[in-house]
VEXLO-765402 format. One record per residue: x, y, z of N, C-alpha, C in turn. Coordinates in nm, 2 decimals. Example, Ala and Ser with C-alpha at 12.3 -4.5 7.8 and 13.67 -1.06 7.14 Angstrom:
BEGIN
   n.xx   n.yy   n.zz  ca.xx  ca.yy  ca.zz   c.xx   c.yy   c.zz
   1.32  -0.57   0.78   1.23  -0.45   0.78   1.32  -0.33   0.78
   1.28  -0.22   0.71   1.37  -0.11   0.71   1.29   0.00   0.79
END
This chain:
BEGIN
   n.xx   n.yy   n.zz  ca.xx  ca.yy  ca.zz   c.xx   c.yy   c.zz
  11.33  16.52  14.21  11.20  16.45  14.32  11.20  16.61  14.41
  11.35  16.66  14.45  11.31  16.76  14.51  11.23  16.91  14.44
  11.26  16.88  14.31  11.17  16.97  14.18  11.00  16.96  14.25
  11.02  16.85  14.24  10.84  16.84  14.22  10.77  16.82  14.38
  10.87  16.85  14.46  10.81  16.83  14.59  10.78  17.04  14.60
  10.88  17.11  14.58  10.88  17.26  14.57  10.74  17.27  14.48
  10.72  17.22  14.35  10.64  17.23  14.28  10.49  17.22  14.36
  10.47  17.09  14.42  10.39  17.05  14.52  10.31  17.13  14.61
  10.44  17.20  14.68  10.42  17.29  14.85  10.37  17.43  14.74
  10.40  17.50  14.62  10.34  17.59  14.57  10.21  17.53  14.53
  10.17  17.45  14.48  10.05  17.41  14.43   9.97  17.40  14.54
   9.99  17.31  14.63   9.85  17.37  14.80   9.92  17.46  14.88
  10.01  17.56  14.84   9.98  17.66  14.94   9.86  17.76  14.87
   9.88  17.77  14.73   9.78  17.82  14.62   9.66  17.78  14.71
   9.60  17.72  14.67   9.49  17.65  14.68   9.45  17.64  14.81
   9.49  17.66  14.91   9.41  17.65  15.04   9.49  17.79  15.11
   9.51  17.88  15.01   9.51  18.08  15.08   9.36  18.08  15.05
   9.34  18.03  14.93   9.16  18.07  14.89   9.06  17.98  14.94
   9.11  17.90  15.05   9.04  17.79  15.11   8.92  17.85  15.18
   8.83  17.77  15.23   8.65  17.84  15.26   8.56  17.76  15.27
   8.51  17.78  15.38   8.40  17.70  15.37   8.27  17.71  15.28
   8.21  17.60  15.24   8.10  17.65  15.08   7.97  17.70  15.20
   7.97  17.64  15.32   7.85  17.64  15.40   7.95  17.61  15.57
   7.80  17.67  15.66   7.86  17.68  15.81   7.86  17.54  15.83
   8.01  17.58  15.97   8.08  17.45  15.98   8.00  17.41  16.15
   8.05  17.25  16.15   8.05  17.23  16.38   8.15  17.25  16.43
   8.23  17.35  16.39   8.36  17.40  16.50   8.45  17.47  16.37
   8.53  17.50  16.45   8.68  17.62  16.39   8.72  17.56  16.50
   8.86  17.49  16.40   8.98  17.43  16.55   9.09  17.51  16.53
   9.15  17.57  16.63   9.30  17.64  16.68   9.39  17.54  16.66
   9.51  17.57  16.64   9.61  17.49  16.67   9.66  17.52  16.83
   9.75  17.49  16.85   9.85  17.53  17.00   9.93  17.65  16.90
   9.97  17.71  16.96  10.05  17.81  16.85  10.09  17.93  16.99
  10.21  18.01  16.92  10.28  18.12  17.06  10.19  18.19  17.07
  10.23  18.27  17.16  10.12  18.42  17.23  10.13  18.53  17.05
  10.27  18.50  17.02  10.34  18.59  16.92  10.21  18.54  16.77
  10.22  18.44  16.75  10.15  18.40  16.64   9.97  18.42  16.63
   9.99  18.40  16.78   9.80  18.43  16.79   9.81  18.57  16.75
   9.82  18.68  16.83   9.85  18.81  16.78   9.88  18.85  16.65
   9.99  18.80  16.58  10.03  18.78  16.43   9.87  18.82  16.36
   9.79  18.77  16.38   9.71  18.72  16.30   9.57  18.75  16.39
   9.56  18.74  16.47   9.44  18.78  16.55   9.30  18.70  16.59
   9.38  18.61  16.59   9.33  18.45  16.57   9.20  18.45  16.64
   9.22  18.48  16.81   9.11  18.44  16.90   8.93  18.56  16.80
   9.03  18.66  16.83   8.89  18.72  16.72   8.83  18.66  16.63
   8.91  18.67  16.56   8.87  18.59  16.39   8.76  18.44  16.49
   8.78  18.33  16.55   8.75  18.26  16.60   8.61  18.24  16.64
   8.60  18.40  16.74   8.53  18.43  16.80   8.37  18.47  16.69
   8.45  18.58  16.56   8.37  18.61  16.49   8.28  18.51  16.40
   8.29  18.39  16.41   8.29  18.24  16.32   8.18  18.17  16.43
   8.13  18.27  16.58   8.10  18.17  16.61   7.98  18.28  16.70
   8.02  18.39  16.62   7.92  18.53  16.70   7.79  18.51  16.55
   7.73  18.63  16.58   7.62  18.69  16.51   7.61  18.82  16.43
   7.71  18.76  16.35   7.76  18.91  16.31   7.70  18.89  16.12
   7.79  19.03  16.08   7.76  19.03  15.97   7.72  18.92  15.84
   7.80  18.84  15.80   7.80  18.68  15.78   7.71  18.60  15.84
   7.63  18.65  16.00   7.65  18.55  16.02   7.72  18.44  16.08
   7.60  18.35  16.20   7.70  18.24  16.22   7.75  18.10  16.16
   7.85  18.11  16.16   7.97  18.02  16.10   8.02  17.92  16.10
   8.01  17.91  16.28   8.05  17.79  16.30   7.95  17.77  16.49
   7.95  17.63  16.47   7.86  17.62  16.62   7.96  17.64  16.77
   8.08  17.60  16.74   8.25  17.54  16.85   8.31  17.59  16.83
   8.39  17.63  16.94   8.50  17.68  16.89   8.61  17.58  16.96
   8.70  17.48  16.90   8.75  17.38  16.88   8.88  17.38  16.94
   8.98  17.30  17.06   9.13  17.38  17.00   9.17  17.26  17.08
   9.37  17.24  17.13   9.38  17.17  17.14   9.42  17.15  17.26
   9.36  17.04  17.40   9.37  17.05  17.54   9.46  17.02  17.58
   9.60  17.03  17.55   9.70  17.04  17.63   9.75  17.12  17.73
   9.85  17.13  17.82   9.87  17.19  17.93  10.00  17.27  17.84
  10.03  17.32  17.73  10.15  17.38  17.66  10.26  17.25  17.64
  10.25  17.14  17.70  10.41  17.05  17.64  10.44  17.04  17.54
  10.53  17.01  17.46  10.60  16.98  17.39  10.66  16.84  17.37
  10.73  16.84  17.30  10.81  16.69  17.25  10.97  16.74  17.33
  11.06  16.61  17.40  11.21  16.61  17.39  11.22  16.72  17.51
  11.28  16.84  17.54  11.33  16.95  17.65  11.19  17.00  17.65
  11.06  16.99  17.60  10.97  17.11  17.60  10.81  17.02  17.66
  10.91  16.91  17.70  10.81  16.80  17.81  10.74  16.83  17.88
  10.72  16.97  17.88  10.62  17.05  18.09  10.55  17.11  18.00
  10.46  17.15  18.15  10.35  17.24  18.07  10.42  17.39  18.03
  10.36  17.47  17.94  10.40  17.61  17.87  10.51  17.58  17.82
  10.59  17.44  17.82  10.72  17.50  17.73  10.69  17.51  17.61
  10.60  17.42  17.49  10.55  17.48  17.34  10.49  17.63  17.33
  10.38  17.60  17.40  10.28  17.76  17.39  10.26  17.72  17.52
  10.12  17.89  17.57  10.10  17.91  17.65  10.05  17.78  17.67
   9.94  17.70  17.65   9.86  17.58  17.69   9.68  17.63  17.67
   9.67  17.52  17.72   9.49  17.59  17.66   9.38  17.59  17.76
   9.45  17.64  17.90   9.42  17.71  17.99   9.40  17.91  17.94
   9.54  17.91  17.89   9.55  18.02  17.81   9.41  18.09  17.71
   9.39  17.99  17.61   9.30  17.95  17.51   9.14  17.99  17.56
   9.17  17.93  17.67   9.01  17.94  17.75   8.99  18.06  17.80
   9.12  18.10  17.89   9.08  18.26  17.93   9.05  18.37  17.82
   9.14  18.39  17.77   9.17  18.47  17.65   9.04  18.43  17.51
   8.96  18.33  17.55   8.87  18.32  17.49   8.69  18.33  17.47
   8.71  18.32  17.64   8.60  18.37  17.70   8.58  18.49  17.71
   8.68  18.58  17.72   8.74  18.74  17.77   8.67  18.75  17.58
   8.71  18.71  17.48   8.73  18.72  17.35   8.51  18.72  17.33
   8.47  18.65  17.42   8.35  18.65  17.38   8.24  18.68  17.48
   8.25  18.68  17.57   8.18  18.79  17.65   8.14  18.94  17.65
   8.29  18.99  17.53   8.24  19.08  17.46   8.11  19.14  17.40
   8.05  18.95  17.33   7.93  18.92  17.23   7.82  18.90  17.38
   7.71  19.00  17.36   7.63  18.94  17.44   7.53  18.84  17.51
   7.59  18.82  17.36   7.47  18.70  17.28   7.51  18.54  17.35
   7.61  18.56  17.37   7.68  18.46  17.35   7.75  18.45  17.55
   7.78  18.54  17.59   7.80  18.56  17.69   7.79  18.42  17.80
   7.65  18.38  17.84   7.61  18.23  17.92   7.65  18.11  17.78
   7.70  18.09  17.73   7.69  17.99  17.69   7.87  17.89  17.66
   7.96  17.90  17.78   8.01  17.84  17.79   8.07  17.68  17.73
   7.95  17.67  17.70   8.02  17.49  17.67   8.09  17.55  17.49
   8.06  17.67  17.45   8.08  17.66  17.28   8.24  17.66  17.31
   8.35  17.62  17.40   8.47  17.61  17.39   8.41  17.47  17.42
   8.57  17.36  17.34   8.52  17.26  17.32   8.72  17.20  17.32
   8.79  17.18  17.44   8.92  17.14  17.44   8.93  17.01  17.37
   9.04  16.92  17.30   9.01  16.85  17.28   9.11  16.76  17.29
   9.16  16.61  17.32   9.25  16.56  17.42   9.38  16.66  17.34
   9.48  16.60  17.46   9.63  16.72  17.45   9.73  16.69  17.34
   9.77  16.76  17.24   9.87  16.71  17.13   9.99  16.79  17.16
  10.07  16.73  17.04  10.18  16.74  17.16  10.29  16.86  16.98
  10.24  16.82  16.91  10.28  16.90  16.77  10.19  16.87  16.69
  10.18  16.90  16.53  10.06  16.94  16.45  10.02  16.79  16.41
  10.09  16.68  16.40  10.01  16.56  16.40   9.94  16.49  16.48
   9.99  16.47  16.62   9.91  16.50  16.71   9.76  16.52  16.79
   9.84  16.69  16.76   9.68  16.77  16.73   9.57  16.71  16.64
   9.59  16.68  16.51   9.49  16.72  16.43   9.40  16.52  16.45
   9.50  16.40  16.50   9.43  16.31  16.57   9.35  16.33  16.71
   9.42  16.41  16.79   9.29  16.47  16.86   9.15  16.58  16.79
   9.12  16.59  16.68   9.06  16.67  16.67   8.94  16.57  16.59
   9.07  16.44  16.53   8.97  16.39  16.44   8.87  16.30  16.55
   9.02  16.24  16.63   8.87  16.21  16.73   8.78  16.26  16.83
   8.80  16.35  16.84   8.65  16.50  16.90   8.56  16.47  16.80
   8.58  16.55  16.64   8.53  16.52  16.55   8.42  16.39  16.55
   8.47  16.26  16.54   8.41  16.16  16.58   8.33  16.11  16.66
   8.36  16.16  16.80   8.33  16.15  16.90   8.16  16.21  16.91
   8.19  16.36  16.86   8.09  16.44  16.82   7.97  16.45  16.66
   8.04  16.35  16.68   7.94  16.32  16.45   7.96  16.47  16.43
   8.10  16.52  16.46   8.07  16.65  16.36   8.12  16.62  16.22
   8.09  16.71  16.14   8.05  16.69  15.97   8.20  16.78  15.92
   8.15  16.90  15.96   8.29  16.96  15.92   8.34  17.05  16.00
   8.48  17.13  15.98   8.52  17.17  16.07   8.64  17.24  16.00
   8.64  17.39  16.03   8.72  17.50  15.99   8.85  17.48  16.08
   8.94  17.51  16.00   9.09  17.47  16.07   9.17  17.60  16.02
   9.18  17.64  16.19   9.20  17.84  16.16   9.36  17.77  16.28
   9.48  17.89  16.16   9.62  17.86  16.18   9.66  18.01  16.14
   9.76  18.00  16.18   9.89  18.14  16.06   9.89  18.12  15.98
   9.89  18.16  15.85   9.87  18.13  15.73   9.96  18.03  15.68
  10.12  18.05  15.70  10.21  17.97  15.69  10.20  17.83  15.76
  10.08  17.82  15.85  10.06  17.65  15.88   9.94  17.58  15.83
   9.96  17.63  15.63   9.81  17.54  15.64   9.84  17.43  15.54
   9.97  17.44  15.50   9.99  17.29  15.42   9.99  17.18  15.48
  10.09  17.21  15.61  10.11  17.11  15.67   9.96  17.03  15.79
   9.92  17.15  15.83   9.80  17.18  15.87   9.70  17.05  15.81
   9.68  17.07  15.67   9.58  16.99  15.59   9.64  16.84  15.55
   9.77  16.90  15.55   9.85  16.75  15.57   9.81  16.64  15.65
   9.83  16.69  15.78   9.82  16.65  15.90   9.65  16.60  15.92
   9.57  16.66  15.89   9.45  16.64  15.89   9.41  16.48  15.81
   9.45  16.54  15.70   9.38  16.48  15.56   9.44  16.29  15.65
   9.57  16.29  15.67   9.64  16.16  15.75   9.55  16.11  15.84
   9.52  16.21  15.98   9.48  16.19  16.08   9.31  16.13  16.04
   9.22  16.20  15.97   9.10  16.11  15.92   9.15  15.98  15.86
   9.23  15.96  15.73   9.25  15.78  15.70   9.32  15.72  15.81
   9.40  15.75  15.87   9.47  15.70  15.96   9.32  15.59  16.07
   9.24  15.71  16.13   9.16  15.67  16.25   8.97  15.63  16.16
   9.00  15.65  15.99   8.88  15.64  16.02   8.76  15.68  16.04
   8.79  15.84  16.00   8.72  15.92  16.04   8.70  16.06  15.93
   8.57  16.05  15.85   8.62  16.15  15.79   8.51  16.27  15.74
   8.57  16.39  15.75   8.44  16.49  15.74   8.56  16.60  15.64
   8.43  16.71  15.62   8.49  16.87  15.55   8.62  16.95  15.65
   8.65  16.93  15.61   8.77  16.99  15.67   8.90  17.14  15.60
   8.87  17.23  15.63   8.87  17.34  15.58   8.98  17.45  15.62
   9.10  17.51  15.56   9.19  17.54  15.58   9.14  17.75  15.59
   9.09  17.79  15.75   9.02  17.94  15.68   9.20  18.04  15.75
   9.28  18.13  15.66   9.32  18.23  15.67   9.27  18.32  15.73
   9.34  18.39  15.80   9.31  18.51  15.86   9.30  18.63  15.76
   9.27  18.68  15.84   9.19  18.83  15.66   9.37  18.89  15.73
   9.44  18.91  15.79   9.53  18.99  15.78   9.61  18.93  15.90
   9.79  18.98  15.81   9.85  18.95  15.89   9.98  19.02  15.93
  10.01  19.04  16.05  10.15  19.12  16.06  10.25  19.05  16.05
  10.28  19.09  15.91  10.47  18.99  15.88  10.59  19.02  15.95
  10.55  19.17  16.03  10.68  19.19  16.06  10.67  19.23  16.19
  10.56  19.14  16.28  10.55  19.14  16.40  10.65  19.06  16.50
  10.75  19.10  16.58  10.85  19.01  16.70  10.78  19.00  16.69
  10.80  18.82  16.77  10.74  18.66  16.81  10.80  18.58  16.83
  10.73  18.50  16.96  10.81  18.37  16.95  10.80  18.25  16.87
  10.89  18.16  16.78  10.79  18.11  16.64  10.73  17.98  16.68
  10.78  17.90  16.58  10.75  17.77  16.63  10.78  17.68  16.78
  10.69  17.61  16.77  10.66  17.58  16.93  10.69  17.64  17.05
  10.75  17.82  17.03  10.78  17.88  17.14  10.91  17.91  17.15
  10.97  17.89  17.09  11.15  17.80  17.06  11.19  18.01  17.06
  11.21  18.05  16.91  11.31  18.12  16.88  11.22  18.23  16.83
  11.31  18.40  16.88  11.28  18.48  16.86  11.27  18.51  16.71
  11.17  18.55  16.64  11.20  18.58  16.50  11.06  18.66  16.44
  10.97  18.64  16.34  10.91  18.70  16.26  10.85  18.63  16.20
  10.70  18.66  16.10  10.59  18.54  16.07  10.72  18.53  15.92
  10.74  18.68  15.92  10.83  18.69  15.75  10.93  18.57  15.71
  11.00  18.58  15.86  11.11  18.47  15.86  11.07  18.29  15.83
  10.89  18.34  15.99  10.89  18.14  15.95  10.80  18.08  15.82
  10.77  18.18  15.71  10.75  18.15  15.61  10.85  18.03  15.57
  11.04  18.06  15.54  11.09  17.99  15.53  11.10  17.85  15.59
  11.13  17.88  15.74  11.16  17.81  15.78  11.04  17.67  15.79
  10.89  17.71  15.77  10.80  17.62  15.73  10.85  17.52  15.62
  10.98  17.59  15.51  10.89  17.46  15.37  11.02  17.36  15.46
  11.01  17.39  15.53  11.13  17.27  15.61  11.09  17.11  15.63
  10.97  17.19  15.69  10.92  17.15  15.79  10.79  17.04  15.70
  10.75  17.11  15.62  10.65  17.05  15.51  10.70  16.91  15.42
  10.80  16.97  15.37  10.88  16.87  15.33  10.92  16.75  15.40
  10.99  16.76  15.55  11.01  16.68  15.63  10.92  16.60  15.65
  10.76  16.63  15.65  10.62  16.58  15.69  10.56  16.52  15.57
  10.59  16.53  15.48  10.57  16.48  15.30  10.64  16.36  15.32
  10.73  16.38  15.31  10.88  16.25  15.30  10.86  16.17  15.38
  10.88  16.16  15.50  10.84  16.11  15.64  10.68  15.99  15.58
  10.59  16.07  15.56  10.51  16.03  15.52  10.51  15.98  15.39
  10.57  15.91  15.32  10.53  15.83  15.20  10.51  15.72  15.24
  10.49  15.62  15.13  10.44  15.49  15.18  10.31  15.44  15.30
  10.35  15.42  15.44  10.25  15.38  15.52  10.30  15.54  15.58
  10.39  15.59  15.60  10.44  15.67  15.69  10.36  15.79  15.79
  10.24  15.78  15.64  10.13  15.89  15.68  10.09  15.82  15.83
  10.03  15.69  15.85   9.95  15.63  15.95  10.07  15.67  16.07
  10.21  15.72  16.06  10.26  15.69  16.14  10.29  15.82  16.26
  10.21  15.94  16.21  10.25  16.04  16.29  10.30  16.15  16.20
  10.34  16.16  16.08  10.32  16.24  15.96  10.26  16.31  15.91
  10.30  16.37  15.74  10.15  16.38  15.75  10.11  16.34  15.54
   9.96  16.34  15.53  10.00  16.29  15.39  10.07  16.38  15.29
  10.08  16.25  15.21  10.20  16.30  15.14  10.10  16.43  15.01
  10.19  16.50  14.88  10.07  16.59  14.85   9.95  16.51  14.78
  10.00  16.40  14.72   9.90  16.31  14.64   9.74  16.29  14.69
   9.77  16.24  14.78   9.63  16.24  14.92   9.55  16.36  14.99
   9.62  16.50  14.96   9.60  16.55  14.94   9.56  16.65  14.91
   9.59  16.62  14.77   9.50  16.64  14.65   9.37  16.56  14.62
   9.40  16.45  14.63   9.29  16.38  14.61   9.14  16.40  14.72
   9.23  16.43  14.87   9.15  16.41  14.92   9.04  16.59  14.89
   9.12  16.71  14.87   9.10  16.82  14.86   8.98  16.79  14.70
   8.99  16.74  14.59   8.91  16.75  14.50   8.78  16.69  14.52
   8.80  16.60  14.68   8.67  16.49  14.66   8.63  16.55  14.79
   8.69  16.63  14.87   8.59  16.68  14.98   8.46  16.70  14.97
   8.39  16.77  14.87   8.25  16.79  14.88   8.14  16.67  14.88
   8.21  16.62  14.79   8.12  16.44  14.84   8.11  16.39  14.95
   8.21  16.44  15.04   8.23  16.36  15.17   8.03  16.38  15.26
   7.95  16.25  15.29   7.87  16.31  15.35   7.88  16.26  15.54
END
């Protein structure tokens, strides 16, 4: 069973490493990340690139992101404890956007969702926002090692909340794997290279607890659900 889980993990990570939208998307969504995680992959610049008129053209209409104040679970249940929070995202994204004169007067391009306190609650809020706004396609952007857990949660949220859309995981063009930073939920001093191994345990926990109908209760869709979604994704209207 453990061996199968690792094989599924390798397959999922490989598939998502080259995941890209087949066309323009309604929004690019950013998970709540520590400052170091954002910096390691240039997340804000990449997101803004997708909503500006660069060499690739405008690839997304909106930038959506976790609307909490940075609270987390347990001891981190206070503003700014788990990540810098939505005000930080708004400030940094606005600064990046205003460097593109064509978008300087469109602040409504930023769409905070409801507050999310961990990956699954973030994706629940994303799906609720997509349903409210009628979004049919979203690019999920985060650090590269977050891909499998993020997409497993997106799939679980879509099925649990009864609204499906085309979701793609967009990995950054490059990552500084040796950058000293705060890791997941801003707790420990680490580097991206080390976080890859730490993420394996998180993914396997989300998958194992998502078995049966566990995916309805706050965990990720198990690999079979994830693969089935990716296989049929382009059929979603």
